[in-house]
N, C-alpha and C positions, 0 to 999 in steps of 0.2 A: 899352356901357352908361354911363349917367351916374351920378355920385355924388348920392345923395338927401340933400341938406343938411337937418339937423334944424331945426325952428322953435325959435329959442332961448327964446322965452316959454313954449311947451309943454314944452320940455326942462327948464327951471328948475322948473316946476310939478311935473313927474314926479320930479326930483331932491329936492324938498322932501318930497313924499310918501313917497319911498323912504327918506330920511334918518329920518323919523319911525318908519317900520317897523323900520329898521336899528337905531336907538338905543333905542326903547321896547319892542319885541317881541323882537328878535333880541339885544339888548344887545351890539351888536357892538364888539369891541376889535380895532383895527388893529395888527397886529405890525410890518409893514413896508408902505410905500406908495411904491414907486419910480416910479409913473407920475403922481404928484401934479402935478408941473410938467414932465412929459415932453412934448416936441413930437412930432407924428407925422412920418411914418407909423409905426405899430407895430401889433402883434396882441396881444390878451389872450386866452389860453385859460384857461378856468376849470373846476374840477371841479363836479360837479352833485349836491348832496345833498338839496335841497328845492326845491319849486315856485317860491319867491320868492327864490332866491339872488341874482337880479339886483338886488334891493332893497339888499342889503349892498354892492353894487359901483357902483351908478350915481352915487352922490354922492362918490366918493373922488377925483374929478378934476373941476375946474371946467369945462373944455372938454368939448363933447359927444363921445360915443362911439357908434358904430353897433352895435347889439346884433342878432345873428342869433337869430331865435326860430322856434318850430316853426309851420308853416302851419296846423295844426289849432288851436293856441291863438290865433293871430292871426285866423283866419277866423270863429272862434266867439265872439269878444269883441264885446260891444255897442259898445265904444269903439274900434272899428277905425279910424275917421277920426282919432282922436287919436293912436293908435299910428303911423299913417302920417306924422304931423307929427313924430314922435320920430325919423324916419329908420331905423326898424327894417327888417331884411331877413328876410322870411318865407321858409322852405324847408321841403321835406319832410324829416321826420326819417329819418336813415340812408339817404337817397337825394339825392345832390347833382347837379343838372342843370348843364349848360354855362351856362345862364342864371343859376343861383344863383352859380356860380363868378365869373362876370363881374361880377355885382352886388357881390360881396365885394371882388374885386380893384379895382373902381372906387373903393372907399373908401381903399384904400392908394395907388392912383395919384393920388388927390386930396391926398395928404399927411395924411390923417386917421387915426383910430384905430378898430379893428375889435374887437368882443368875440365870442368863439365859445366854446360849451359843447360840445367834441368828443364827449363821451359821448352828448349829444342827449337824455338822458332821466335824471331823478332816480331814485335807487336806492330799492328797496323793502325791503331787508333790511340796509342798512348797508354793502353791498358795491358798489363803483363798477361802473357799466354798462360792458361792453367798448367800446374805442375802435375805430371802423371803420379798416381798414388803409389806406384812402385818405387819412387825415388827415395822415399824415407827409409824403407827397409834396405834398399841398396847401399845407402850411406853407412848404416849401422854394419852391414856385412863387410864393407871395405876395411873397417877397423882402424882408421887413421884420423889424425887431427883434421878438422874441417875449418876452412877459412872462406869467407865471403868476399867477393869482388863486386862491389855495388856501384853501377855506372849511373850518372846523372847527366842528362842533356843530350845524349847521343841520338835519342829518338828525333830530336829537332834538328840535329845536324845531318841526319840521313833518314828522312822519313820513308817508310816502306811504300808509300803512295806516290813518291816523287823520284826524281832522278838526281844522281851526283851528291856531292857533299856540300853542305851549307856551313861555312865556317863560323864558329862561335864557341864560347867557353864551355867545356865539359868537365866533369869531376869524376874521380875514382876513389873509392874508399875501401880498403882491403883490411879486414880484421878477422880475429879468430871467433868462430861461432861455437865450436865444440872442441874439447880435447878428446882423445881417442877413448879415454877412461869415462868421461862424461857421456860420450855417445854410447858406449857399452851399457851404462847403467840407466839411460833414458828410455822411456817407453816411446812407442811409435807416435802417439798423439803429441808428446813433448817435442819430438823431433820435427814433426810436421809443423807445429805452431811456431817454433823458432825459425825454421827454414822458410815458411811462408812469409813471416814478418820481415825476414831479411831480403827476400827476392821479389815479392809482389809489389807492384807500384802503379801509380797514376801519374804518368809524366806531366799532364797539365797541371795537376795540383802541386807537384814538386816545383814546376815552373813559377808558381805564385812566390815561392821563397827566393829563387835564383834571379828571376826577372832578366834572363839573358836574351839578347838580340842576336839572331843568326842571319847569315847571308841570305838574300832574297826577302828578308824580313816577312811581310805578311803574304808571301806568294803561297796559295794553297791549290795550285793547279794538280789535279789528280786525286784530291780528297773526295770528289763526287763519287769515285769508285768505292769508297768506303761508307760515306753517308749517302746511301742510295735512296733513302726514304725521307720525304718531307715531314718534319715534326708537326706541321700545322694541319695540312690536309690529309696526311698519311699516304699520299700516292707514291708509288715505287718507280725507280728509274726515270725520275723527272728532274733530278738535281743537275745543275750545271755550274761552271765557274766562268766568271767574266772579269775582265780588268786584273786578272791574276790573283785578286785577293777578295773577291765577292762570290759567295755561293748562293744560288737562287733556285726556286721552283718554277719550272715552266708551266705547271698547272694552275697554281694559286697566286704566284708572285711573291711568296715569302722569301726574304733576303737577309743575309748576315754577312758582314765583312770581318776580315782578320786583321788584327793590329800587329805591330812589329814584335810582340811577344807571343804571337800564335793564339791570342785569346779572340773569341768570337763576340761580335756586337750586332744587335738588330738594326737593320737598316730600313725595313718596311714597317707599316703601321700594324699590320697583322701578326698575330702569334706572339709567343713569348721568346725572350732572349735565352739562348743556350751558350753559356760562356765557354764551356769546354767541348771540344771534339769528342773526348771520352764520354761525356754525358749523352751527347747526341747518339753516339754509338750504342750506349746502353739502352737507350729508348727504343732504337731499331731492333736490338736484340729482344727486349722484352715483348715488343709487339709480335715478333715472329714466335717467341716462346708461347705466347698466349694461344696463337693459331694452332701450334703443334699439340699443345696440351688438350685443346678441344677437338682435334681431329686425329683419331688413332690411326687413320690411313693416309696420313700426310706424306707426300713425296714431292721431290723436284726433278725435273728432267730437262735436258737440253741436247741439242746436236753438238758434236765436238770433233775436232781434229785431234788425233792421237798421235803423241810423240814418245819415243823411247831413246835412252842413251845408246849412241854408237860407240862401242868400246874401243874402236880404232881411232875415231875422230874426236873422242871425248866431248861429245855435245849431243844435245837432243835432236833427233831427226824424225821427220814425219814417217809413220809407219801404217797409217790408216785413218779411218773415220768411222763415226757411228753415233750412237746415243749413250749418254751416261745418266743413270737414275740413282737417286739417293732416297732411301726410306729409313725407318727406325733400325733396320738390321744391318744396312751397309750399302755399298755401291754395286751397281751392276753396269757393265760396259758391254754393249751389244754393237757389233759392227765388223768391218773387215780390218783385220790387223795382220800385218805381214802377208798379205795376199790370201788370207783365210777367214772365212766367217767364224767369229767367235762370240761366246757369251761367258764373261768373267764375273764372278761375285767376289767382292772383298769385304769381309766383316769390319765394322767400325767399333766393335766392343773393346772398351779399354783405351780408345784412341781419342784424346782431347780436342785435336784439331789436325789440320793437314798442311804440308808446305804449300805456299800459294803466293801469287803476286796479284794484288787488287787490279781488277780490269784487264787481266791477262790470261791467267791459268791457274790450276791447282794440280797437285800430284798425288796420285794413288799408289800406294806401295803394297805389293803382294809378294811376300818372300823377298827374294833378291831382285825382283823385277819392279820398275817404276814406270807408271803410266802418267804422262803429263797431258792433261785434257785442256785444249785451247778451245773454249766455248765459242760458238757462233755469236751468241750475244754475250759479250765480255762482262757486261754489267751484272750478270747472274753469279759470277764467281764469289762475291762476298756473301750472297744469300746462302749458297752451298755451304760455305765455311761457318756461317752462324748457325746453320742447322746442325752441322756436325758437333759443334760445341754444346748446342742445346741437348742433342740426343745423349751425349756424354754426361751432362749435368743430371738429366732426368734418370738415367740408368744408375748413376751413383747414388741418387736419392732412394731409388728402389732397392738397391743393395743394402743401403744403410737401414731402411725400413725393415727389411727381411732380417738383418742381423739383430736389431733391437727386439723384434718379435721373438726370434729364437732364444735370445738371452732371457726373456721373461718366462 
């Protein structure tokens, strides 16, 4: 594979736009910037809190960097030709092909810099998305210095469950994690431990230190699509938001309100206070995990509209409808697609989560094809995503158990 050199004029334009967003909307403060004058080759691994995290990062170094972005985002952008001139590397989220690996290695072999978001997906609840296990071996294989670009606050500036940017102070800390020599001599467990420590986060606990007020203050409209289960009566799909800052259960009356720092406080007499959205989300996850562990035949199903990317229009278009089913092995899509009755199975083995938008849709990727499922009951989207994460976690535990037994 050959290195795709960015067009310097287009790159400068993109840097300028990103710097405006970084300074005006994200109000970015740089804590450290150890790549400002760094010569390649090197790799930057970044945590992923918000859709436009790259805007905070693109202008921190004058020389161009090759950003790895999702193929779904790349293919559905009307400015696809402009992105090509930036030297971006599109790849399937959570699925890295040999071709993808070679494209990324070509950047390093050319003595340039590569930017990767290992989690592959911005978080919906302030908790970082799991990092695929193959990441650690991949970093060793690249054989270059590794730097971390750690963002703070961008989750609150641009929550996945909301719309637009909420102006407020964010921070970016860029520092070296490994030299190429350290990486070469480190074992996988050491690489994993240091990488996870650098990238994994709980945005709500970090907010305790920063205490930053973002625009719209306590507005949590849309969070009910993530916090779909009442922590008191355990009913599902009964959570609603009123007065922009209060989430309540329509079944039992449990209520909490959000303050200007995005912390939750109990408003009703019943139930316990849950200060962090991240803790509430963990409770929902644990409840579903318990059900899945007890039921070996657990599955979820829903009627769905099916969309795929139109290569000419560069956007998702409706191609059919049917039913989508998720069990321990993977997804099955049954229905009419492009005028033909089809049944498609997609394994979720090794996939920690899926691209999705709370209360809207999720995307299933099969090879080069991406199926966007717009569920009839949009409230089910988050439950599908939680189930995928749980299946991934349980399969990893099984694999580790088998490995330990074989070593004995």
